[in-house]
N, C-alpha and C positions, 0 to 999 in steps of 0.2 A: 605439571599441568600440560596437557597435550596441545600442540599447535597444528595438528593434522586437520586439514580442511578438504582433503581429497574427495570426500563424499559429495561435494557440491557439483562435481563434474559427472556424476553417475547419470545414466539416461533417464529422461522423463517418461512418464506413462504415455502411451500413444492415444491420440484422439480416435474415437470410433467413428470413422467416416460413413460406415453403413447406417449407423443409428442416426447420424446427422441428416443423411439423405432421406431416410424414412420419415424423419420429422418434417423435412422440407416438402416431401410429397403429401404428407397429411395436411400441412398448412395449405397446400394448393387445392385440397379437396374440401376445406371448411367453407361454410356458407357465407362467402364474401368474395369480392374480386381479389384475384391473386395479388399479394403484396400490399393490400389496402390497410393492414394493421402495422405496416412499416416495421419499426425496430422492435416492436413487441414480438413479431414473428421471428426476427433475427435472434432475440434473446432465447426463445424456446429452442430454436434449432441448435444454437451454440451449446446450450446446456445439455440437450439430448446427446450430442456428440461427446461432450465431456463425461457425461454420466453413463453412457452406453445403454440408454433406456428410451423407450417410447413415451415414458411419463416422467419428464424431468421435474425436479423440485429443488428449492434452495434451503429447505428446512431440515435439520436445525442449522441456523446461522451462528458462526462463532467469530466474535471480535477479539483480537489480541491487542491490548492497549499497552504500548511500551513507553514508559516515562523515564526520562533521563535528562541530565544537564550537559552543557557543552562549554568547554573552556573558552571558546571564542567569544562568549558573552562578555568577557572582560574587555573586549575591544570596542564596546559601545555600539553593538549592532542591533539592539532591540530597545523599544520604548519601555519595556517592563523590567524590573529588577529580577535577579536570578531566584530570589526566594519565592517568586510566584510559582515556580515549578512544584515545590513541595506543598504549597497551599492548594494548587490545582489537583495534585495527586489525591489529597484528602477530599477535595470537592467531588472529584470523579467517583471515589469510593463511597461517598455518602449519597450519591445519586443526584447531586446538584448541578453537574456539568451538562452541557448540551448533549454530548455523546451518551451520558448516562440516561438522560430522559429519552433520547431517541432509541437506545438499545431496549429500554423497557417497552416503549411504544410499539416496536416492531417484533418484540418477543425474541430478541437475540441474546445468546449467552455472551458474557464478556468476562475475560480474565484481564486483570490489571497487574502490571509488573513494574516494580521499582528496579530498573536495571542500571541505575547509577546517578541518583540525585546527589547534588553536591553535599548536602547535609543528610546524614542517615536519619530517616524519620522514625526508626525503630518499628516495632510491630504496628501495622495499620490494618484494621479489619477489612477484609475483602481485597487485600493487596498481597501479591506474591513477591517476596523479597528475593531478587536474583541479581544482586548488585555486582557489577563488574569493575567498580571503582567509584570514586567521588567525582563523577563527571568525566567526559572524554577530554583529551588534551586540546589545548588552544591551537587550532590548525594554522593560525597565522605565524606560529612560532615553533611548533613541534607536531609530530604525528598525532592523530586523534586517538589511536589505540596501539598497544603492543600486539605482537603476533598472537600471544595467548589470549588477550582480550577479544581480538577479532574472532578467533576460533570459538571462544566461549559464547560470543554474541550470536554467531551463526548457528551454533548448536542449540542455543536457547530457543531460537525461532523454530528449528527443526523439532525439538522435543515438544514445544507447545502445539505444533501442528499434529504430531503423532497422538498427543493426548486428546486433541479435538476429534480426530478420527475415531479414537476409542470410544468417544462419547456420541458418535454417529453424525458428526458435522458433515454437511453437504455443500457448504460455501464458507470460505475463509476471508476475513477482512482484517487488515492490520491498521492500527491507529498509533498516533504518537503525541506526546506532549513534552515540551521542554523549551525553556526560554533560549532564544538564539538559534533554534535548530533550522531555520530557513537558510542560514549562512553556510553551514557544512553541506546541506542539500544542494545549494547553488554551486558551491565549489566542486563538489563531486560530479554534478551533472555537466559543468563546464569542461572538466577534465575528460569525462567519458565521451562527450560530444565534440570536443575540440572547438569550443566556442569561447568568445571573449566574455569577461565578467559582465560588461554592460548589456550583453544580449539576454542574460537570464536573471540578473539581480533585480528584485522588486522590493516593495515596502514592508513585506512581512506583516508585523502586527500594526502597521500604520505609520511607518517612518515618513518624515518630510523629505523633500527633494535633497536637502542637505544630508539627512540621515541615509538616504539611499546611496548618495555619492560616497559617504564614509564606508558603508557596507561594501560597495563595489571595490573600493580600495583594499579593504581587508581580504575580500575574495581573491583579488589579484595578487596580494602578498602571499596568500596560501598557495595559489597555483604556482607562483615563482619558486616557492620553497619545495613543493612536492610533485608537481605534475610533469614528470619527464615522459616523453612519448613512448619509451620502451617499457614502461611499467604496466603490469597486468591490471585488469579490472579489480581483482582482489586486493592488490597492493594499493591502488587508488582508494578503494573503500577503506582500507586500514588507515591510510594517511589523512583522508579528507572527509570521511563520513562521521557518523556518530553511533553510539550504542544502539539507538532506536532504528537507525537506517540499516545497520548490520543485522540486527535481530530480524527485521522485516525481510531483508534479503534472504536470510536463511530460511525463514518461514515460506517465502514464495517458491524457492527452489524445492524445498521438501514437499510442499503441496503439489507441485507439478510432477514430482517423482512418484507421488502416491496417487495421482489422479484426482485431486481435489480442486474444484474451481476456485479461482481467486477473483475477488472484486477489489480493484485498486482505487484507493482514495486520492487525495489531491497532490499538491506540489511535493511535499516532503516524501510521502510514500511512493510517489511516482519516481523519485530519484532512486529509491530502493528497488523498484520494479526495473528501472533502467540498468542498475547494477546487476540484478539477477539475470536479466536477459544477456548482458555482455559476458557474464560468467558461464551461463548455461543457456544457450539460445532457445532451446525448445521450451523453456519456461514460458515464453511468450504465448504459446498456444493455449495456455490455461488461464489467461488474463482477460477479464472484462474491465472496462474503464468507466468509472461511475460518473464523474463530472469534470467540467472545465473549471479549473481554479482561476480565481481573479488575479493570482500572481502572474505577471506578464510572461515569465519564462516557461510557464506550463505548456503553452502551445508548441514550443520548440521540442519539448520532451515528448509530447504526444506524436508529433511528426516523426521523431526518431523511432518511436515504438510502433508506429502504424496504428495508434490508438484513436478511436472516435468516441469520445465520452458521451454518455447518454443524456446528461443534464447540463444546463448552463444557468445556474441560479446566482452567480456572483459570489460564490462561497470562497472563503479564504481562512477558515478556522482550523482545519486539520481535525485531529482527534478521531478520524473515521466518520465524521458527520456527513460528508458528501456521499460516501458509500452507503451509510445507513439510510439516507434519503432515497436511494435507488432500490433498496431491497423490496419495498412494496410493488414496484413496477415489475421486478423479476418474478415475484409471486404471481402477479396478475397475468404475466405472459405465460407462465406454466399452467395456470388454471384455465385460461382460454384454450391453450393447446390440448389439454386433457378433456375438457367438458363441452367445447363447442361442437355442434353437429356438423357432419359432412353433408354434402349435397344429397348423397344417396340416403343417408339416415333421415334427413328432413323431408325428402320428397320434393326438393327444390330443383328446378331446371338449371343446368349449368350454362355458361356462356357458349 
C-alpha cells in the first residue's frame, strides 16, 4: 500500500485574471449603479476568473459526502451515540437527511462514501464503500491515521474529484457526517492556527457548558500528545484529523489543481480547507465560502483563510447543507451576469 502523497504539492491551476477583469467590466456596464448588486457581482466575477469564461455557470454541481466514525467519540465528546453514524448513512442514502433533500431541490449530484464507519454496514444502495478502517484512531490517545490511511484518504478525495470532472462538474462541494467529528476538526484547527482549545471548541451537536468543558479538555489532551511545532500540516492532519477531513483535503487540493471551483461548507469542512491551504497555499484561490457556522471557532478559521462567507443563517449541521443553501445564489449571480442588459443594449443613459 503506497504512502506517497507528493502529488498534493503539485501546482494549482492558475486563475484567469483577464476573464475576471472582463467580467468586472461587464458588471460595470449592466443597467444598474456600479456595485449595487453587491456580492452577487462578486460571485460572477470570481467564477468567471476560475472558469476562464465570460459566461460562468455552477452546473453541474457535485457533492461528495464522506461518512466516517472517530475514535475520540469514546471520550464522551458528543450528545449522540456512535451508532447514529451508520443510521444517518442509511438516512442520507434513502433521501431522508437534510442534505439529501437539499441536493434534490437544487439538482446537485451527490456521491455518498462510507470511508470508515465503526461497524461495516455491508452493501447499502447508493453508497460507495471505500472503507479505510473501522473509524479513525482516538486522537486523545493515538494518531488518527496511519501514513497509509492518510495517503488513501487523500487519494480518495482526488479520485472523486477526477470522476466528477469526467461527469462535467463545474462546482465541487464536500460534506461530512460522523459522530464526534467536531472534536478532531477543532484539534486540527488549533494545531494549524496555534490557538488554545478554548478559543475554538464549541457545543457541536448541542453540548452543555459542562460538555464543552469536557470536549475542550479532550482537545487539549490531543494537542499535548501530537501537536509539536515542527510537524508539517500533513503530519498534523494524519495525527489530529479524521478520514472525512483528510478525504476532503485531498478533494480540495485536486480540485484546485484541475481548475474546479470549490464551495466550502461549515466548521468541519473548513478545517479541511485550512489543511489544504497550509499544504498547498494556492488551493485558496479556488475556494468560495458558503456560510458562517454557529460553531464559535468558525470565525477564527475564516479570519485565517481570509474567507468572507456569503450567508449567516445560524447553521451548525454540516453535511454540506450550508453550501447547498448557497448554490441557488451562485446560479442567480451567473444568470444575472449573462442575461442582464448593458446600458448600450437597453438604450439607458449612464451616470
